[in-house]
N, CA and C atoms as an extended XYZ file, in Angstrom:
540
Properties=species:S:1:pos:R:3:atomname:S:1:resname:S:1:resid:I:1 pbc="F F F"
N        82.916      149.812      130.165 N   PRO     1
C        81.531      150.242      130.282 CA  PRO     1
C        81.084      150.281      131.738 C   PRO     1
N        80.121      151.139      132.020 N   ALA     2
C        79.660      151.353      133.392 CA  ALA     2
C        79.094      150.090      134.028 C   ALA     2
N        78.411      149.247      133.290 N   GLY     3
C        77.797      148.055      133.852 CA  GLY     3
C        78.697      146.839      133.852 C   GLY     3
N        79.934      147.001      133.436 N   GLU     4
C        80.860      145.881      133.328 CA  GLU     4
C        81.204      145.332      134.711 C   GLU     4
N        81.239      144.007      134.821 N   VAL     5
C        81.576      143.351      136.073 CA  VAL     5
C        82.804      142.483      135.845 C   VAL     5
N        83.749      142.542      136.772 N   LEU     6
C        84.970      141.759      136.648 CA  LEU     6
C        84.697      140.308      137.009 C   LEU     6
N        85.045      139.390      136.123 N   GLN     7
C        84.897      137.975      136.428 CA  GLN     7
C        86.213      137.389      136.920 C   GLN     7
N        87.325      138.004      136.512 N   ASP     8
C        88.628      137.537      136.948 CA  ASP     8
C        89.016      138.236      138.240 C   ASP     8
N        89.848      137.581      139.009 N   ALA     9
C        90.322      138.191      140.246 CA  ALA     9
C        91.339      139.270      139.912 C   ALA     9
N        91.279      140.361      140.639 N   VAL    10
C        92.256      141.437      140.503 CA  VAL    10
C        93.007      141.536      141.823 C   VAL    10
N        94.208      142.065      141.759 N   GLU    11
C        94.987      142.204      142.982 CA  GLU    11
C        94.788      143.598      143.560 C   GLU    11
N        94.345      143.632      144.793 N   ALA    12
C        94.175      144.908      145.494 CA  ALA    12
C        95.545      145.411      145.931 C   ALA    12
N        95.631      146.663      146.293 N   ARG    13
C        96.879      147.254      146.775 CA  ARG    13
C        97.451      146.445      147.943 C   ARG    13
N        96.566      145.864      148.754 N   SER    14
C        96.977      145.084      149.926 CA  SER    14
C        97.653      143.768      149.561 C   SER    14
N        97.564      143.387      148.289 N   GLY    15
C        98.104      142.105      147.852 CA  GLY    15
C        97.057      141.006      147.809 C   GLY    15
N        95.868      141.273      148.349 N   ARG    16
C        94.790      140.289      148.303 CA  ARG    16
C        94.232      140.202      146.899 C   ARG    16
N        93.975      138.996      146.449 N   LYS    17
C        93.292      138.810      145.170 CA  LYS    17
C        91.795      138.855      145.458 C   LYS    17
N        91.088      139.652      144.662 N   VAL    18
C        89.668      139.883      144.902 CA  VAL    18
C        88.897      139.688      143.607 C   VAL    18
N        87.801      138.930      143.692 N   ARG    19
C        86.896      138.783      142.552 CA  ARG    19
C        85.640      139.583      142.870 C   ARG    19
N        85.351      140.550      142.022 N   VAL    20
C        84.192      141.418      142.215 CA  VAL    20
C        83.068      140.920      141.317 C   VAL    20
N        81.906      140.637      141.907 N   LEU    21
C        80.801      140.046      141.158 CA  LEU    21
C        79.643      141.003      140.911 C   LEU    21
N        79.827      142.284      141.220 N   ASN    22
C        78.789      143.257      140.881 CA  ASN    22
C        79.436      144.596      140.569 C   ASN    22
N        78.703      145.437      139.868 N   SER    23
C        79.279      146.706      139.408 CA  SER    23
C        79.577      147.668      140.557 C   SER    23
N        78.842      147.570      141.675 N   GLU    24
C        79.119      148.431      142.825 CA  GLU    24
C        80.460      148.092      143.460 C   GLU    24
N        80.918      146.884      143.241 N   GLY    25
C        82.161      146.426      143.844 CA  GLY    25
C        83.382      147.186      143.381 C   GLY    25
N        83.327      147.763      142.186 N   LYS    26
C        84.481      148.524      141.700 CA  LYS    26
C        84.756      149.715      142.600 C   LYS    26
N        83.726      150.404      143.034 N   GLY    27
C        83.899      151.528      143.955 CA  GLY    27
C        84.460      151.074      145.291 C   GLY    27
N        84.019      149.907      145.756 N   LYS    28
C        84.529      149.370      147.014 CA  LYS    28
C        86.012      149.020      146.889 C   LYS    28
N        86.431      148.589      145.696 N   MET    29
C        87.850      148.281      145.481 CA  MET    29
C        88.692      149.552      145.535 C   MET    29
N        88.209      150.631      144.945 N   VAL    30
C        88.926      151.911      145.010 CA  VAL    30
C        89.037      152.343      146.471 C   VAL    30
N        87.941      152.233      147.204 N   LEU    31
C        87.929      152.590      148.617 CA  LEU    31
C        88.905      151.709      149.399 C   LEU    31
N        88.914      150.409      149.120 N   ALA    32
C        89.828      149.488      149.805 CA  ALA    32
C        91.282      149.872      149.556 C   ALA    32
N        91.609      150.269      148.334 N   ASP    33
C        92.988      150.669      148.033 CA  ASP    33
C        93.370      151.952      148.765 C   ASP    33
N        92.443      152.889      148.890 N   MET    34
C        92.735      154.129      149.634 CA  MET    34
C        92.920      153.831      151.126 C   MET    34
N        92.087      152.956      151.672 N   ILE    35
C        92.224      152.572      153.080 CA  ILE    35
C        93.554      151.861      153.285 C   ILE    35
N        93.922      151.006      152.338 N   CYS    36
C        95.200      150.300      152.417 CA  CYS    36
C        96.359      151.294      152.446 C   CYS    36
N        96.291      152.332      151.616 N   HIS    37
C        97.341      153.359      151.603 CA  HIS    37
C        97.455      154.019      152.984 C   HIS    37
N        96.326      154.366      153.582 N   MET    38
C        96.346      154.978      154.914 CA  MET    38
C        96.908      154.000      155.946 C   MET    38
N        96.543      152.728      155.830 N   LYS    39
C        97.055      151.693      156.736 CA  LYS    39
C        98.573      151.601      156.623 C   LYS    39
N        99.087      151.684      155.395 N   GLU    40
C       100.537      151.637      155.183 CA  GLU    40
C       101.228      152.819      155.858 C   GLU    40
N       100.625      154.000      155.793 N   LEU    41
C       101.198      155.169      156.471 CA  LEU    41
C       101.256      154.949      157.982 C   LEU    41
N       100.207      154.338      158.524 N   VAL    42
C       100.175      154.041      159.960 CA  VAL    42
C       101.277      153.040      160.296 C   VAL    42
N       101.409      151.988      159.488 N   GLU    43
C       102.422      150.963      159.748 CA  GLU    43
C       103.836      151.531      159.683 C   GLU    43
N       104.063      152.497      158.801 N   LYS    44
C       105.388      153.127      158.662 CA  LYS    44
C       105.587      154.259      159.660 C   LYS    44
N       104.604      154.463      160.519 N   LYS    45
C       104.645      155.541      161.516 CA  LYS    45
C       104.691      156.923      160.865 C   LYS    45
N       104.098      157.048      159.671 N   GLU    46
C       104.023      158.332      158.981 CA  GLU    46
C       102.668      159.001      159.203 C   GLU    46
N       101.852      158.395      160.042 N   ALA    47
C       100.532      158.960      160.343 CA  ALA    47
C       100.556      159.516      161.758 C   ALA    47
N        99.448      160.005      162.215 N   SER    48
C        99.369      160.589      163.552 CA  SER    48
C        99.612      159.541      164.633 C   SER    48
N        99.826      160.011      165.845 N   VAL    49
C       100.098      159.137      166.978 CA  VAL    49
C        98.894      158.252      167.291 C   VAL    49
N        97.714      158.795      167.178 N   ASN    50
C        96.485      158.063      167.470 CA  ASN    50
C        95.632      158.027      166.200 C   ASN    50
N        96.045      157.210      165.220 N   PRO    51
C        95.370      157.266      163.916 CA  PRO    51
C        93.914      156.820      163.968 C   PRO    51
N        93.122      157.479      163.148 N   TYR    52
C        91.700      157.162      163.022 CA  TYR    52
C        91.349      157.361      161.556 C   TYR    52
N        91.034      156.280      160.876 N   ILE    53
C        90.697      156.331      159.454 CA  ILE    53
C        89.178      156.351      159.322 C   ILE    53
N        88.684      157.289      158.529 N   ILE    54
C        87.249      157.376      158.255 CA  ILE    54
C        87.055      157.355      156.746 C   ILE    54
N        86.158      156.501      156.287 N   SER    55
C        85.788      156.514      154.868 CA  SER    55
C        84.318      156.899      154.771 C   SER    55
N        83.971      157.473      153.638 N   ILE    56
C        82.598      157.939      153.425 CA  ILE    56
C        82.139      157.497      152.045 C   ILE    56
N        80.926      156.985      151.969 N   SER    57
C        80.331      156.666      150.671 CA  SER    57
C        78.842      156.978      150.738 C   SER    57
N        78.211      157.007      149.579 N   SER    58
C        76.779      157.296      149.534 CA  SER    58
C        76.055      156.149      148.854 C   SER    58
N        74.761      156.176      148.949 N   GLY    59
C        73.976      155.150      148.277 CA  GLY    59
C        72.958      154.495      149.179 C   GLY    59
N        73.020      154.781      150.457 N   SER    60
C        72.073      154.202      151.399 CA  SER    60
C        70.873      155.137      151.551 C   SER    60
N        69.815      154.621      152.138 N   GLU    61
C        68.658      155.467      152.445 CA  GLU    61
C        68.808      156.114      153.816 C   GLU    61
N        69.777      155.661      154.592 N   HIS    62
C        69.991      156.169      155.944 CA  HIS    62
C        71.451      156.567      156.091 C   HIS    62
N        71.744      157.400      157.071 N   THR    63
C        73.130      157.729      157.375 CA  THR    63
C        73.548      156.881      158.569 C   THR    63
N        74.583      156.077      158.345 N   ILE    64
C        75.019      155.091      159.334 CA  ILE    64
C        76.530      155.162      159.463 C   ILE    64
N        77.036      155.141      160.692 N   VAL    65
C        78.472      155.024      160.919 CA  VAL    65
C        78.713      153.617      161.461 C   VAL    65
N        79.676      152.913      160.864 N   THR    66
C        80.012      151.555      161.278 CA  THR    66
C        81.459      151.539      161.746 C   THR    66
N        81.689      151.106      162.990 N   ASP    67
C        83.023      151.072      163.590 CA  ASP    67
C        83.616      149.672      163.572 C   ASP    67
N        84.953      149.608      163.425 N   ASN    68
C        85.648      148.358      163.694 CA  ASN    68
C        85.867      148.279      165.209 C   ASN    68
N        86.506      147.222      165.683 N   GLY    69
C        86.699      147.030      167.123 CA  GLY    69
C        87.413      148.180      167.823 C   GLY    69
N        88.596      148.610      167.319 N   PRO    70
C        89.297      149.713      167.985 CA  PRO    70
C        88.486      151.013      168.024 C   PRO    70
N        87.763      151.332      166.960 N   ALA    71
C        86.939      152.553      166.952 CA  ALA    71
C        85.771      152.409      167.921 C   ALA    71
N        85.191      151.213      167.990 N   ALA    72
C        84.080      150.983      168.924 CA  ALA    72
C        84.564      151.095      170.367 C   ALA    72
N        85.760      150.567      170.636 N   LYS    73
C        86.322      150.657      171.989 CA  LYS    73
C        86.517      152.120      172.395 C   LYS    73
N        86.904      152.959      171.438 N   ALA    74
C        87.085      154.395      171.700 CA  ALA    74
C        85.763      155.163      171.597 C   ALA    74
N        84.677      154.447      171.312 N   GLU    75
C        83.324      155.010      171.203 CA  GLU    75
C        83.207      156.079      170.122 C   GLU    75
N        83.986      155.937      169.048 N   GLU    76
C        83.979      156.935      167.978 CA  GLU    76
C        82.600      157.074      167.332 C   GLU    76
N        81.968      155.946      167.001 N   GLY    77
C        80.644      155.994      166.382 CA  GLY    77
C        79.605      156.615      167.303 C   GLY    77
N        79.700      156.288      168.588 N   GLN    78
C        78.755      156.856      169.558 CA  GLN    78
C        78.946      158.363      169.697 C   GLN    78
N        80.210      158.808      169.646 N   ILE    79
C        80.482      160.248      169.720 CA  ILE    79
C        79.856      160.951      168.518 C   ILE    79
N        80.033      160.371      167.322 N   LEU    80
C        79.419      160.964      166.126 CA  LEU    80
C        77.895      160.957      166.240 C   LEU    80
N        77.354      159.853      166.763 N   LYS    81
C        75.891      159.744      166.912 CA  LYS    81
C        75.361      160.834      167.840 C   LYS    81
N        75.989      161.000      168.989 N   VAL    82
C        75.541      162.016      169.948 CA  VAL    82
C        75.692      163.413      169.350 C   VAL    82
N        76.826      163.664      168.671 N   ASN    83
C        77.017      164.959      168.007 CA  ASN    83
C        75.927      165.198      166.971 C   ASN    83
N        75.591      164.164      166.204 N   SER    84
C        74.571      164.321      165.160 CA  SER    84
C        73.206      164.638      165.767 C   SER    84
N        72.910      164.027      166.896 N   GLU    85
C        71.633      164.293      167.565 CA  GLU    85
C        71.591      165.715      168.121 C   GLU    85
N        72.714      166.193      168.630 N   LYS    86
C        72.761      167.551      169.204 CA  LYS    86
C        72.527      168.626      168.155 C   LYS    86
N        72.914      168.354      166.910 N   ILE    87
C        72.701      169.356      165.861 CA  ILE    87
C        71.435      169.068      165.057 C   ILE    87
N        70.665      168.077      165.500 N   GLY    88
C        69.376      167.803      164.873 CA  GLY    88
C        69.434      167.010      163.584 C   GLY    88
N        70.523      166.300      163.363 N   GLU    89
C        70.671      165.480      162.153 CA  GLU    89
C        71.113      164.076      162.559 C   GLU    89
N        70.263      163.304      163.239 N   PRO    90
C        70.689      162.031      163.814 CA  PRO    90
C        71.141      160.996      162.787 C   PRO    90
N        72.167      160.248      163.173 N   LEU    91
C        72.619      159.111      162.376 CA  LEU    91
C        72.621      157.874      163.264 C   LEU    91
N        72.719      156.729      162.640 N   GLU    92
C        72.717      155.458      163.353 CA  GLU    92
C        74.159      154.994      163.519 C   GLU    92
N        74.487      154.394      164.662 N   ALA    93
C        75.834      153.870      164.904 CA  ALA    93
C        75.777      152.350      165.019 C   ALA    93
N        76.715      151.687      164.339 N   ARG    94
C        76.814      150.223      164.374 CA  ARG    94
C        78.261      149.824      164.631 C   ARG    94
N        78.434      148.582      165.070 N   VAL    95
C        79.764      148.023      165.267 CA  VAL    95
C        79.853      146.748      164.441 C   VAL    95
N        80.977      146.567      163.745 N   LEU    96
C        81.168      145.342      162.973 CA  LEU    96
C        81.183      144.140      163.907 C   LEU    96
N        80.569      143.061      163.451 N   LYS    97
C        80.538      141.812      164.207 CA  LYS    97
C        81.215      140.727      163.383 C   LYS    97
N        81.591      139.653      164.041 N   LYS    98
C        82.265      138.547      163.368 CA  LYS    98
C        81.441      138.031      162.188 C   LYS    98
N        80.119      137.974      162.353 N   ASP    99
C        79.232      137.483      161.290 CA  ASP    99
C        79.326      138.323      160.021 C   ASP    99
N        79.611      139.611      160.158 N   ASP   100
C        79.710      140.487      158.985 CA  ASP   100
C        80.834      140.049      158.054 C   ASP   100
N        81.854      139.407      158.606 N   PHE   101
C        82.999      138.976      157.807 CA  PHE   101
C        82.764      137.617      157.155 C   PHE   101
N        81.667      136.950      157.504 N   GLY   102
C        81.397      135.625      156.970 CA  GLY   102
C        80.557      135.617      155.713 C   GLY   102
N        80.207      136.789      155.193 N   ASN   103
C        79.325      136.866      154.031 CA  ASN   103
C        80.046      136.790      152.696 C   ASN   103
N        81.343      136.604      152.715 N   PHE   104
C        82.091      136.459      151.470 CA  PHE   104
C        83.111      135.352      151.661 C   PHE   104
N        83.504      134.745      150.549 N   LYS   105
C        84.425      133.617      150.613 CA  LYS   105
C        85.851      134.115      150.751 C   LYS   105
N        86.563      133.491      151.674 N   GLU   106
C        87.977      133.806      151.805 CA  GLU   106
C        88.772      132.601      151.346 C   GLU   106
N        90.015      132.782      151.143 N   GLY   107
C        90.906      131.747      150.681 CA  GLY   107
C        91.960      132.434      149.853 C   GLY   107
N        92.349      131.797      148.772 N   GLU   108
C        93.330      132.420      147.897 CA  GLU   108
C        92.752      133.671      147.241 C   GLU   108
N        91.439      133.606      146.938 N   VAL   109
C        90.765      134.747      146.310 CA  VAL   109
C        89.589      135.165      147.187 C   VAL   109
N        89.560      136.440      147.545 N   LEU   110
C        88.445      137.002      148.303 CA  LEU   110
C        87.336      137.293      147.305 C   LEU   110
N        86.167      136.710      147.525 N   GLU   111
C        85.087      136.864      146.554 CA  GLU   111
C        83.952      137.695      147.132 C   GLU   111
N        83.651      138.773      146.426 N   GLN   112
C        82.539      139.626      146.847 CA  GLN   112
C        81.252      139.074      146.251 C   GLN   112
N        80.242      138.790      147.087 N   PRO   113
C        78.978      138.292      146.545 CA  PRO   113
C        78.258      139.350      145.716 C   PRO   113
N        77.279      138.893      144.936 N   LYS   114
C        76.538      139.818      144.070 CA  LYS   114
C        75.765      140.849      144.878 C   LYS   114
N        75.272      140.466      146.041 N   VAL   115
C        74.553      141.408      146.897 CA  VAL   115
C        75.358      141.552      148.187 C   VAL   115
N        75.796      142.760      148.452 N   LEU   116
C        76.600      143.021      149.643 CA  LEU   116
C        76.178      144.368      150.197 C   LEU   116
N        75.519      144.336      151.353 N   GLN   117
C        74.971      145.577      151.902 CA  GLN   117
C        75.338      145.732      153.368 C   GLN   117
N        75.165      146.947      153.857 N   GLY   118
C        75.314      147.237      155.275 CA  GLY   118
C        76.697      146.946      155.815 C   GLY   118
N        76.727      146.393      157.024 N   SER   119
C        77.982      146.134      157.710 CA  SER   119
C        78.854      145.130      156.968 C   SER   119
N        78.233      144.196      156.242 N   ALA   120
C        79.009      143.216      155.480 CA  ALA   120
C        79.829      143.900      154.392 C   ALA   120
N        79.300      144.956      153.795 N   ALA   121
C        80.046      145.702      152.777 CA  ALA   121
C        81.268      146.370      153.397 C   ALA   121
N        81.112      146.880      154.611 N   VAL   122
C        82.240      147.497      155.319 CA  VAL   122
C        83.281      146.429      155.655 C   VAL   122
N        82.831      145.263      156.114 N   ALA   123
C        83.745      144.169      156.441 CA  ALA   123
C        84.514      143.711      155.206 C   ALA   123
N        83.838      143.638      154.065 N   PHE   124
C        84.508      143.255      152.820 CA  PHE   124
C        85.610      144.257      152.475 C   PHE   124
N        85.300      145.537      152.556 N   THR   125
C        86.273      146.579      152.232 CA  THR   125
C        87.457      146.521      153.190 C   THR   125
N        87.187      146.299      154.473 N   LEU   126
C        88.267      146.176      155.456 CA  LEU   126
C        89.181      145.006      155.132 C   LEU   126
N        88.587      143.874      154.757 N   THR   127
C        89.370      142.687      154.439 CA  THR   127
C        90.184      142.896      153.171 C   THR   127
N        89.568      143.464      152.143 N   ALA   128
C        90.283      143.719      150.885 CA  ALA   128
C        91.441      144.693      151.091 C   ALA   128
N        91.300      145.615      152.038 N   SER   129
C        92.346      146.615      152.295 CA  SER   129
C        93.458      146.086      153.196 C   SER   129
N        93.188      145.011      153.919 N   GLY   130
C        94.156      144.484      154.876 CA  GLY   130
C        94.026      145.108      156.257 C   GLY   130
N        93.128      146.062      156.419 N   LEU   131
C        92.958      146.721      157.716 CA  LEU   131
C        92.307      145.792      158.740 C   LEU   131
N        91.682      144.706      158.268 N   ASP   132
C        91.089      143.736      159.190 CA  ASP   132
C        92.140      143.116      160.108 C   ASP   132
N        93.397      143.180      159.719 N   LYS   133
C        94.496      142.626      160.524 CA  LYS   133
C        94.893      143.563      161.665 C   LYS   133
N        94.296      144.756      161.735 N   HIS   134
C        94.644      145.738      162.766 CA  HIS   134
C        93.490      145.961      163.734 C   HIS   134
N        92.924      144.844      164.215 N   GLY   135
C        91.823      144.909      165.166 CA  GLY   135
C        92.322      145.021      166.597 C   GLY   135
N        91.435      144.784      167.543 N   LEU   136
C        91.763      144.908      168.961 CA  LEU   136
C        92.867      143.960      169.403 C   LEU   136
N        92.976      142.802      168.752 N   ASP   137
C        93.968      141.809      169.158 CA  ASP   137
C        95.328      142.012      168.494 C   ASP   137
N        95.487      143.055      167.708 N   ASN   138
C        96.742      143.330      167.013 CA  ASN   138
C        97.615      144.254      167.853 C   ASN   138
N        98.932      144.146      167.651 N   GLN   139
C        99.879      145.015      168.354 CA  GLN   139
C        99.684      146.482      167.957 C   GLN   139
N        99.181      146.700      166.742 N   LEU   140
C        98.924      148.054      166.251 CA  LEU   140
C        97.455      148.166      165.843 C   LEU   140
N        96.538      148.280      166.824 N   PRO   141
C        95.126      148.423      166.468 CA  PRO   141
C        94.885      149.791      165.837 C   PRO   141
N        94.090      149.818      164.771 N   VAL   142
C        93.808      151.071      164.060 CA  VAL   142
C        92.302      151.306      164.078 C   VAL   142
N        91.913      152.475      164.576 N   LYS   143
C        90.489      152.834      164.595 CA  LYS   143
C        90.037      153.132      163.164 C   LYS   143
N        88.875      152.567      162.819 N   TYR   144
C        88.313      152.786      161.488 CA  TYR   144
C        86.801      152.879      161.595 C   TYR   144
N        86.250      153.885      160.952 N   SER   145
C        84.795      154.025      160.846 CA  SER   145
C        84.438      154.282      159.394 C   SER   145
N        83.343      153.679      158.975 N   HIS   146
C        82.821      153.954      157.636 CA  HIS   146
C        81.490      154.667      157.803 C   HIS   146
N        81.352      155.776      157.113 N   LEU   147
C        80.131      156.573      157.167 CA  LEU   147
C        79.395      156.405      155.848 C   LEU   147
N        78.255      155.736      155.908 N   GLU   148
C        77.390      155.565      154.737 CA  GLU   148
C        76.386      156.700      154.783 C   GLU   148
N        76.452      157.569      153.795 N   VAL   149
C        75.643      158.781      153.785 CA  VAL   149
C        74.463      158.602      152.842 C   VAL   149
N        73.294      158.981      153.317 N   ALA   150
C        72.106      158.937      152.464 CA  ALA   150
C        72.310      159.881      151.296 C   ALA   150
N        71.867      159.453      150.132 N   GLY   151
C        71.993      160.289      148.939 CA  GLY   151
C        71.167      161.546      149.080 C   GLY   151
N        70.267      161.760      148.197 N   SER   152
C        69.449      162.974      148.260 CA  SER   152
C        68.066      162.672      148.830 C   SER   152
N        68.032      161.819      149.843 N   VAL   153
C        66.765      161.479      150.477 CA  VAL   153
C        66.347      162.634      151.387 C   VAL   153
N        65.157      163.132      151.200 N   ALA   154
C        64.665      164.252      152.016 CA  ALA   154
C        64.630      163.854      153.484 C   ALA   154
N        65.143      164.724      154.327 N   GLY   155
C        65.125      164.468      155.763 CA  GLY   155
C        66.251      163.582      156.250 C   GLY   155
N        67.162      163.167      155.370 N   ALA   156
C        68.267      162.307      155.785 CA  ALA   156
C        69.300      163.125      156.558 C   ALA   156
N        70.049      162.446      157.396 N   ALA   157
C        71.051      163.123      158.223 CA  ALA   157
C        72.141      163.756      157.378 C   ALA   157
N        72.597      164.899      157.811 N   SER   158
C        73.687      165.584      157.128 CA  SER   158
C        74.987      165.254      157.844 C   SER   158
N        75.717      164.309      157.301 N   ALA   159
C        76.966      163.875      157.919 CA  ALA   159
C        78.018      164.969      157.901 C   ALA   159
N        77.939      165.866      156.950 N   VAL   160
C        78.923      166.943      156.852 CA  VAL   160
C        78.906      167.799      158.115 C   VAL   160
N        77.723      168.155      158.586 N   LEU   161
C        77.612      168.953      159.812 CA  LEU   161
C        78.146      168.196      161.021 C   LEU   161
N        77.851      166.913      161.083 N   THR   162
C        78.322      166.095      162.198 CA  THR   162
C        79.839      166.031      162.208 C   THR   162
N        80.449      165.778      161.044 N   LEU   163
C        81.908      165.696      160.964 CA  LEU   163
C        82.560      167.044      161.255 C   LEU   163
N        81.969      168.117      160.757 N   ALA   164
C        82.512      169.453      161.027 CA  ALA   164
C        82.458      169.755      162.523 C   ALA   164
N        81.351      169.402      163.159 N   ASN   165
C        81.211      169.623      164.599 CA  ASN   165
C        82.273      168.844      165.366 C   ASN   165
N        82.525      167.618      164.973 N   ARG   166
C        83.443      166.733      165.706 CA  ARG   166
C        84.912      167.058      165.446 C   ARG   166
N        85.274      167.306      164.190 N   PHE   167
C        86.698      167.383      163.859 CA  PHE   167
C        87.217      168.773      163.495 C   PHE   167
N        86.371      169.673      163.072 N   ILE   168
C        86.844      171.005      162.681 CA  ILE   168
C        86.514      172.023      163.766 C   ILE   168
N        85.237      172.136      164.088 N   LEU   169
C        84.819      173.103      165.100 CA  LEU   169
C        85.163      172.642      166.510 C   LEU   169
N        85.176      171.330      166.690 N   ARG   170
C        85.455      170.719      167.995 CA  ARG   170
C        84.627      171.378      169.096 C   ARG   170
N        83.339      171.542      168.803 N   LEU   171
C        82.447      172.218      169.743 CA  LEU   171
C        82.336      171.472      171.064 C   LEU   171
N        82.217      170.166      170.976 N   GLU   172
C        82.193      169.387      172.204 CA  GLU   172
C        82.330      167.915      171.897 C   GLU   172
N        82.863      167.200      172.861 N   ASP   173
C        82.926      165.751      172.816 CA  ASP   173
C        81.935      165.280      173.869 C   ASP   173
N        80.745      164.843      173.456 N   PRO   174
C        79.682      164.538      174.412 CA  PRO   174
C        80.007      163.410      175.381 C   PRO   174
N        80.993      162.575      175.058 N   LEU   175
C        81.333      161.477      175.957 CA  LEU   175
C        82.502      161.823      176.871 C   LEU   175
N        83.096      162.987      176.686 N   ASP   176
C        84.222      163.423      177.504 CA  ASP   176
C        83.691      164.297      178.634 C   ASP   176
N        83.841      163.828      179.874 N   THR   177
C        83.295      164.566      181.017 CA  THR   177
C        83.984      165.911      181.220 C   THR   177
N        85.171      166.100      180.668 N   ALA   178
C        85.867      167.384      180.800 CA  ALA   178
C        85.105      168.499      180.082 C   ALA   178
N        84.265      168.134      179.104 N   TRP   179
C        83.501      169.133      178.358 CA  TRP   179
C        82.300      169.626      179.145 C   TRP   179
N        81.866      168.859      180.145 N   HIS   180
C        80.631      169.198      180.870 CA  HIS   180
C        80.909      170.042      182.087 C   HIS   180
């Protein structure tokens, strides 16, 4: 059933045991498994030379991009933010902080709290996927950004245009001086 919540721990693709305490958590588990698959491709060197994983979900009232350490170091979120402003659809850029990872219990079983929002939700998904092990201090840092897209809120940023501008049209990289 749609409202069913898992009380028992399930094993994520990453091998982490996770207990999900709310119905929204099931979607985060699917996302964590997909991120884990991409992480495995990077680890096996089956991905690009400079891998950058982006996940997208909806449900927020605002459009926000949240970067892990390697993505923040490369200013990926800031590039998306500047691109979004140039096309008139601004989004907010955030960087994960250590505190974001402290909102859920770790140990043998990773436990998702009943209320998990914002950057903490991104940190939970990163931990469940195992991508948290590929931060700035890792031999293989992997850039990761999560784009939380506003649902059908009038006037909300259109992330599709921002992503198309950045990755398909490649109109400009506002932080790259070679473009100016």
